N, C-alpha and C positions, 0 to 999 in steps of 0.2 A: 920169254921177255926176261930184255940181262936192263935189271933197272941200276943208274950208272945214281949212286950217292960218296963219285968221289967231292962233290959238293960240299960236305959233311967237315972235310979238314981244311974249309977253308972257313970256314964258326968261325969268329973271334973267339976265344974262352970268354967265361963266364967275367971273370979278372975282366978285362980288357971294354966288354959293354959293363960292365963297369966304376970302368975307364975314364974309358967313351964319355960315358954317360955326362961322371964329373965335369968333363972336361966341356962338354957345354955348357951344363947350366952354370959354369964359373964365367961360360964365354955371356951367355944371355945380360950377366947378374953384371961384370962390369961393364957391358951395353950401358945398361938401365941407366948404372950410377955414372955413366959417361954421362947418356941424357938430361941425365938429376941437375946438374952440374953446370950446363950449358942450359937449361931453364932456371938454375938459379943465377947464373951470373947476368941472363939477358934478363930477369927481374931488376935484379940490383941497377943494369945499364939502363932500364927506361924505366924506371922508379916506378915500378909497380908495388905497391906495401904489401898487397895479402894475394892469398889466389880464391878467387873464387866459378861459379860452374860458367861465366865464357870462358875463361881466363883457363881449367881446365881443356875447356872445348878446345880451343885453337891451341894445347898443350896436344889432343889427342890428332888433330885435325893434322901437323907438324910431325910426329911421332909417327901418321899408317904414310903422310909423303915418301920418311927416309926410311919406312920397312919397301914401299914401293919400288926406289929407285935400285 
């Protein structure tokens, strides 16, 4: 039986994996920052003075809706 190891040549290097992980982390954090900025702007526009449990749950619901799109 011949074992095909050609896929090993296609594996990213450790540096490439780290770069990809860093890029994904940055994209996630950028998205969170963008979303929180939108939340803050909405709070100002709708005169929501403080975050409380119902407000945070509404934010969670909205974020889940965006994730599922």
